[in-house]
N, C-alpha and C positions, 0 to 999 in steps of 0.2 A: 439800829439810829447809828445814824450817817451825818462826819460829819463836812460840811461846807466852805468853801471857799470861793468865794463870791471876789473876786476884781473890777473895778466898778469906775469912772472915771469919780475926781473931789466930787465938778461940780451935780452930782449924784449922790452923792453923801447923803449927806441931809434929812435933805426931803426918802432916803430909803430908810436910813434910820426909825423916822418918822413912821411911816407905814411898817417897818418890822412891828416894832413899839405898839402899835395900833392893835396888831392884828397877833400880838403875846408871845415874839419871837426873841427869844436873847443873844445879841452880838456883839461880839467882842470888833474891836473900829482897831484894823495895822495902818500906820501910815506905809506908805510902797513907793515905788518908782517904778515907768516904763522904758524898757530897753528901747523902740519906737523912738517914741519920739521923746525921750529923754525926762518926759513927767510925771507929776506927781500924781499917783493913784491913790485910791482906795484899800485896802483887800479889810471883806470884812466871814472873821470865823464864827462861823453857828453849828450849833449839836442840836440834829431835826430827825424825829422817827419818821417812818420814815413813809407813815402816812399824810405826814402835811409835807411831807418832799414837793408834790405839783402843789402846794399851796404855796409859795415859800417860790418856788421858778414863776409863778403867774406874780408876783410880789415884781420881783429883780424884772422882767422884760414889761411888767408898764409902765414902771419909777425910771429903767435905768436907756434911756435913747444915743442914739445911734445919732453922731450929726457931725459934719465936716470942717476940715476948714485950709486955709490954704498954708501951703510948705515947701518951701524948696528945696529942688531936689541936690546934696552936694554931690560931687564927682567924687573916684573915689580920691582922688590926691587933697578933697576937705576944703580945696580955697574955692570961696563962691564967685563961680565966674559969669554971676549973672543970671542965675537960668531961672524962668519962667516957673513961678509958681504955682501947684497944682493941684487938690483938691481934695483930701485924701479924709475918709471914716475915722470915726475917732468919736469913743465912747461907747456904749453898751454895756456888756454884760459876759463874762468869762468866770462860769462854775466849776468847779471839780468837788465831783459828789465823792468822799470813801469813808468804807463801811468803817468802822469802829469798834471793836472788842470788847470797849469799857468802856463805862463814862460814872465817874467819878463827881456830885459834885460835893464839895467841904465845907 
């Protein structure tokens, strides 16, 4: 048994939750905030049998897309000095896969 923590963009959460449900994965949805852009994101927590891990990874990869968006770079002083926006990649998913010693469903 594995515990998967999947950190995804809020925009991808409804579609991924739907896909997970259609493929009989159970997930707990947690609200979270990213550090780089300080935007809300979603962390999904899933208990998965090791044999189903490739299916889960495929669903996440198909559903959670990387996109670009303009971001203004702030100088170390924190003051906006009219810097030009730069395109940065956001989205996709970061998945942490952890071994589970015991799984109890009460």
